[in-house]
C-alpha positions as CSV (number, residue, x, y, z in Angstrom):
1,X,0.4,11.1,-9.1
2,X,3.8,9.7,-9.7
3,X,6.7,9.0,-7.4
4,X,7.5,11.5,-4.7
5,X,11.3,12.1,-4.3
6,X,11.0,15.8,-3.3
7,X,13.0,15.3,-0.2
8,X,16.0,14.3,-2.3
9,X,15.9,17.2,-4.7
10,X,17.0,20.8,-4.5
11,X,15.2,22.6,-7.4
12,X,16.2,26.0,-8.7
13,X,13.5,28.7,-8.5
14,X,12.8,30.5,-11.8
15,X,10.6,33.3,-13.2
16,X,8.6,32.3,-16.3
17,X,10.5,35.0,-18.1
18,X,13.7,32.9,-17.6
19,X,12.2,30.4,-20.1
20,X,11.9,33.1,-22.8
21,X,12.6,31.7,-26.4
22,X,12.4,28.2,-25.1
23,X,9.9,25.4,-25.8
24,X,8.3,23.4,-23.1
25,X,6.3,20.1,-23.5
26,X,3.6,20.2,-20.9
27,X,2.0,17.1,-19.4
28,X,-1.6,17.9,-20.5
29,X,-3.5,15.6,-18.2
30,X,-1.4,16.8,-15.3
31,X,-2.0,20.5,-15.9
32,X,-5.7,20.0,-16.7
33,X,-6.2,18.1,-13.5
34,X,-4.6,21.1,-11.6
35,X,-7.0,23.5,-13.2
36,X,-10.0,21.3,-12.4
37,X,-8.8,21.1,-8.8
38,X,-8.0,24.7,-8.1
39,X,-10.3,26.8,-10.3
40,X,-13.5,26.6,-8.2
41,X,-16.0,28.5,-6.2
42,X,-15.4,29.1,-2.5
43,X,-17.5,26.1,-1.6
44,X,-15.6,23.9,-4.0
45,X,-18.1,23.9,-6.9
46,X,-16.2,24.0,-10.2
47,X,-16.9,26.7,-12.8
48,X,-19.8,25.6,-15.0
49,X,-21.7,26.9,-18.0
50,X,-25.5,27.3,-18.1
51,X,-26.0,23.6,-19.0
52,X,-24.0,22.4,-16.0
53,X,-20.8,21.5,-17.9
54,X,-17.5,22.1,-16.1
55,X,-15.4,24.9,-17.6
56,X,-12.6,25.3,-15.0
57,X,-10.1,23.5,-17.3
58,X,-11.0,25.8,-20.3
59,X,-10.5,28.9,-18.2
60,X,-7.2,27.7,-16.9
61,X,-5.9,26.6,-20.3
62,X,-6.9,29.9,-22.0
63,X,-5.4,32.2,-19.5
64,X,-2.3,30.2,-18.6
65,X,-1.4,29.5,-22.2
66,X,-1.7,33.1,-23.0
67,X,0.5,33.9,-20.1
68,X,3.2,31.5,-21.2
69,X,3.1,33.0,-24.7
70,X,3.4,36.5,-23.2
71,X,6.5,35.4,-21.4
72,X,8.1,34.3,-24.7
73,X,7.6,30.6,-24.1
74,X,6.6,28.2,-26.8
75,X,4.4,25.6,-25.2
76,X,3.1,22.3,-26.5
77,X,0.7,20.0,-24.7
78,X,1.3,16.2,-24.6
79,X,-1.7,14.0,-24.0
80,X,-1.5,10.5,-22.6
81,X,-2.3,7.5,-24.7
82,X,-3.5,4.2,-23.4
83,X,-2.4,3.5,-19.9
84,X,-0.1,0.6,-19.2
85,X,-1.8,-2.5,-17.8
86,X,0.4,-2.3,-14.7
87,X,-1.2,1.1,-13.9
88,X,-4.6,-0.4,-13.4
89,X,-4.4,-0.8,-9.6
90,X,-3.2,2.8,-9.2
91,X,-6.0,4.2,-11.4
92,X,-8.6,2.2,-9.5
93,X,-7.2,3.5,-6.2
94,X,-7.4,7.0,-7.4
95,X,-11.0,6.5,-8.5
96,X,-12.0,5.2,-5.1
97,X,-10.3,8.2,-3.4
98,X,-12.3,10.6,-5.7
99,X,-15.6,8.9,-4.8
100,X,-14.8,9.2,-1.1
101,X,-13.7,12.8,-1.5
102,X,-16.9,13.7,-3.4
103,X,-19.0,12.4,-0.6
104,X,-17.0,14.3,2.0
105,X,-17.3,17.4,-0.1
106,X,-21.1,17.2,-0.1
107,X,-21.1,16.6,3.7
108,X,-18.8,19.6,4.3
109,X,-21.0,21.8,2.2
110,X,-24.1,20.8,4.2
111,X,-22.2,21.5,7.4
112,X,-21.1,24.9,6.1
113,X,-17.4,24.2,6.4
114,X,-16.3,25.9,3.2
115,X,-12.6,25.4,3.8
116,X,-13.0,21.7,4.1
117,X,-15.5,21.6,1.3
118,X,-13.0,23.3,-1.1
119,X,-10.2,20.9,-0.1
120,X,-12.4,17.8,-0.6
121,X,-13.8,19.1,-3.9
122,X,-10.3,19.5,-5.2
123,X,-9.5,15.9,-4.4
124,X,-12.7,14.8,-6.3
125,X,-11.6,16.2,-9.7
126,X,-11.6,13.8,-12.6
127,X,-10.6,13.9,-16.2
128,X,-13.6,12.9,-18.3
129,X,-13.6,12.3,-22.1
130,X,-15.5,15.6,-22.6
131,X,-12.9,17.5,-20.5
132,X,-10.1,16.0,-22.6
133,X,-11.7,16.6,-25.9
134,X,-12.7,20.2,-25.2
135,X,-9.2,20.9,-23.9
136,X,-7.7,19.5,-27.2
137,X,-10.0,21.6,-29.3
138,X,-9.3,24.8,-27.4
139,X,-5.5,24.4,-27.7
140,X,-5.7,23.6,-31.4
141,X,-8.0,26.6,-32.0
142,X,-5.4,28.8,-30.1
143,X,-2.7,27.5,-32.5
144,X,-0.8,25.7,-29.7
145,X,0.7,22.3,-30.7
146,X,-1.0,19.2,-29.3
147,X,1.0,15.9,-29.2
148,X,-0.7,12.5,-28.8
149,X,1.6,10.1,-26.9
150,X,1.2,6.4,-27.6
151,X,1.5,5.8,-23.8
152,X,2.6,8.0,-20.9
153,X,2.7,11.7,-21.8
154,X,5.7,12.2,-19.6
155,X,7.6,9.6,-21.6
156,X,6.8,11.4,-24.8
157,X,7.8,14.8,-23.4
158,X,11.1,13.3,-22.1
159,X,11.8,11.9,-25.6
160,X,11.2,15.3,-27.3
161,X,13.3,17.0,-24.7
162,X,16.2,14.5,-25.1
163,X,16.2,15.1,-28.8
164,X,16.4,18.9,-28.3
165,X,13.1,19.5,-30.0
166,X,12.0,21.3,-26.9
167,X,14.0,22.7,-23.9
168,X,12.2,21.0,-21.0
169,X,9.3,18.8,-19.9
170,X,6.7,20.5,-17.8
171,X,4.9,18.5,-15.1
172,X,4.2,18.5,-11.4
173,X,5.3,14.8,-11.2
174,X,8.9,13.8,-11.0
175,X,8.3,10.8,-13.3
176,X,9.6,12.9,-16.3
177,X,13.1,12.5,-14.8
178,X,12.7,8.7,-14.6
179,X,11.7,8.8,-18.3
180,X,14.9,10.7,-19.1
181,X,13.9,14.3,-19.4
182,X,17.1,16.4,-19.2
183,X,15.2,19.2,-17.6
184,X,11.9,19.3,-15.7
185,X,9.9,22.5,-15.0
186,X,7.4,22.3,-12.2
187,X,4.6,24.7,-11.2
188,X,4.1,26.1,-14.6
189,X,0.3,26.0,-14.3
190,X,-0.1,27.7,-11.0
191,X,2.2,30.1,-9.1
192,X,1.8,32.6,-6.3
193,X,0.3,32.3,-2.9
194,X,-1.6,29.0,-2.4
195,X,-3.4,27.4,0.6
196,X,-1.7,24.4,2.2
197,X,-4.0,21.4,1.8
198,X,-5.6,20.3,5.1
199,X,-4.1,23.2,7.1
200,X,-6.5,25.9,8.1
201,X,-5.3,29.4,7.4
202,X,-1.8,28.3,6.3
203,X,-0.5,29.4,2.9
204,X,2.8,28.9,0.9
205,X,4.4,30.6,-2.0
206,X,4.5,28.5,-5.1
207,X,7.4,29.3,-7.5
208,X,8.3,27.9,-10.9
209,X,11.0,25.3,-10.4
210,X,13.7,23.8,-12.6
211,X,15.4,20.4,-12.0
212,X,18.3,19.3,-14.2
213,X,18.5,15.5,-14.4
214,X,22.3,15.3,-14.7
215,X,22.9,17.6,-11.8
216,X,20.4,15.8,-9.6
217,X,22.0,12.4,-10.4
218,X,25.5,13.8,-9.6
219,X,24.2,15.1,-6.3
220,X,22.7,11.7,-5.4
221,X,25.7,9.8,-6.7
222,X,23.6,7.4,-8.8
223,X,22.8,7.0,-12.5
224,X,19.4,7.1,-14.2
225,X,18.9,3.3,-14.1
226,X,19.6,3.4,-10.4
227,X,17.2,6.3,-10.0
228,X,14.5,4.1,-11.6
229,X,15.5,1.2,-9.3
230,X,15.3,3.4,-6.2
231,X,11.8,4.7,-7.2
232,X,10.6,1.1,-7.8
233,X,11.6,0.4,-4.2
234,X,9.7,3.4,-3.0
235,X,6.7,2.8,-5.2
236,X,5.6,4.2,-8.5
237,X,2.3,4.4,-10.5
238,X,3.1,0.9,-11.6
239,X,3.9,-0.8,-8.3
240,X,3.3,-0.4,-4.6
241,X,6.9,-0.5,-3.5
242,X,8.3,-1.9,-0.2
243,X,6.6,-1.0,3.0
244,X,8.9,1.1,5.2
245,X,11.2,2.2,2.3
246,X,11.0,5.9,1.6
247,X,13.3,8.1,-0.5
248,X,16.2,8.2,1.9
249,X,16.3,4.5,2.7
250,X,15.7,3.6,-1.0
251,X,18.6,5.8,-2.0
252,X,20.8,4.2,0.7
253,X,19.9,0.7,-0.4
254,X,20.7,1.4,-4.1
255,X,24.0,3.2,-3.3
256,X,25.1,0.3,-1.1
257,X,24.0,-2.6,-3.3
258,X,24.1,-1.1,-6.8
259,X,20.8,-2.2,-8.3
260,X,17.3,-3.3,-7.5
261,X,17.7,-7.1,-7.4
262,X,20.7,-6.9,-4.9
263,X,18.9,-4.3,-2.8
264,X,15.8,-6.5,-2.6
265,X,17.9,-9.5,-1.7
266,X,19.6,-7.6,1.1
267,X,16.3,-6.9,2.8
268,X,14.7,-10.3,1.9
269,X,12.0,-8.8,-0.2
270,X,10.7,-9.1,-3.8
271,X,8.8,-7.1,-6.3
272,X,6.8,-9.0,-8.9
273,X,7.5,-7.8,-12.5
274,X,10.2,-5.4,-11.6
275,X,12.0,-5.8,-14.9
276,X,8.8,-4.8,-16.8
277,X,8.5,-1.7,-14.6
278,X,12.1,-0.8,-15.3
279,X,11.4,-1.1,-19.0
280,X,8.4,1.2,-18.8
281,X,10.8,4.0,-17.7
282,X,14.0,3.0,-19.5
283,X,12.4,1.7,-22.8
284,X,9.3,3.8,-23.0
285,X,7.0,4.2,-26.0
286,X,7.1,7.4,-28.0
287,X,6.1,8.8,-31.4
288,X,8.0,11.0,-33.8
289,X,4.8,12.2,-35.4
290,X,4.5,15.7,-34.1
291,X,4.6,19.3,-35.2
292,X,5.7,21.9,-32.6
293,X,5.1,25.0,-34.7
294,X,2.9,27.7,-33.1
295,X,0.2,29.1,-35.3
296,X,-2.1,32.1,-35.4
297,X,-5.3,31.4,-33.4
298,X,-8.5,30.7,-35.2
299,X,-10.4,33.4,-33.3
300,X,-13.8,32.4,-34.6
301,X,-13.4,28.8,-33.5
302,X,-12.1,29.9,-30.1
303,X,-15.1,32.2,-29.5
304,X,-17.5,29.6,-30.8
305,X,-16.2,27.1,-28.3
306,X,-15.9,29.4,-25.3
307,X,-18.6,32.0,-25.8
308,X,-21.3,30.3,-27.8
309,X,-20.9,26.8,-26.3
310,X,-19.8,27.5,-22.8
311,X,-21.0,31.1,-21.9
312,X,-17.6,32.8,-21.6
313,X,-17.6,36.5,-21.7
314,X,-16.8,37.6,-25.3
315,X,-14.9,40.8,-24.3
316,X,-12.7,38.8,-22.0
317,X,-12.0,36.2,-24.6
318,X,-11.2,38.9,-27.2
319,X,-8.8,40.5,-24.7
320,X,-6.9,37.2,-24.2
321,X,-6.8,36.6,-28.0
322,X,-5.3,40.0,-28.5
323,X,-2.6,39.1,-26.0
324,X,-2.0,35.8,-27.8
325,X,-1.6,37.5,-31.2
326,X,0.7,40.2,-29.8
327,X,2.8,37.5,-28.1
328,X,3.1,35.5,-31.3
329,X,4.2,38.6,-33.2
330,X,6.8,39.4,-30.6
331,X,8.1,35.8,-30.7
332,X,8.4,36.0,-34.5
333,X,10.3,39.3,-34.2
334,X,12.7,37.7,-31.6
335,X,13.3,34.8,-34.0
336,X,14.2,37.2,-36.8
337,X,16.5,39.1,-34.6
338,X,18.3,36.0,-33.5
339,X,18.7,34.9,-37.1
340,X,20.2,38.4,-37.9
341,X,22.5,38.2,-34.9
342,X,23.8,34.8,-36.1
343,X,24.3,36.1,-39.6
344,X,26.5,39.0,-38.5
């Protein structure tokens, strides 16, 4: 799930309301995976409709999107395109871990260990074509913009953010920073008190976090290309990295030697295709074909998808739709007021 440089970063805690009147491009696959992992029964079974189809992602998208709108945020969701060929090994490794986790979940349920069962079930989550398509449909029916990236969704979100079309990229992964997003918002999908994975009875508070790319680079005394080089040393979704090189050692090597080739030479190691990996981050694919305008929800389509096809409670869906409509009206009023303020 991307490079982990959390030990080198000091994010700023936010409230969702701090992002009022701002647009955020959310990594759709990332957030959908979170909903599939977290929204489950106590034994780890995901939410399902009467025909056995998983609905955890639909519940998460409906309620969290409404919550973002209620806080005055203008979200759009960016979906990944075709994965790069250099990501094949990572994707296969993830698939193998999911298969193993699924078997361990079944065993934990049989043994009655619900805590372990929930943990292993979360790790077995997967994004199927049906999950992706139903997610797209729900968002479109809600009137929330959907952007189809030609490649990595985080690269597309970074491009839109760097152009000023949206304020920040939203993802759990730090890769958005490598792709050049000026601002990264984390934990937008899930906040509050959450259980620590693998730790019985231990919980932590999850807050919305903001990371500013320029500020982070200043603190680390490197530039963005050096950040990419450092992460290639550590390991990314596109390469394994060098054994024994973590964030702190990787940073030290890049600071001392300036770039990846010289850092590798200093430790007598090599990384095959490192220039291509660099280019994935520094010369990423993106599209300019997107429309970020929020629109009124198509209530009939939303209810058809959720209530008729997937057994959601009609009164609960109606309640959320009322909240969405009220939030959109409030956002329009705020825009009009801002326009008046500028005029005078």
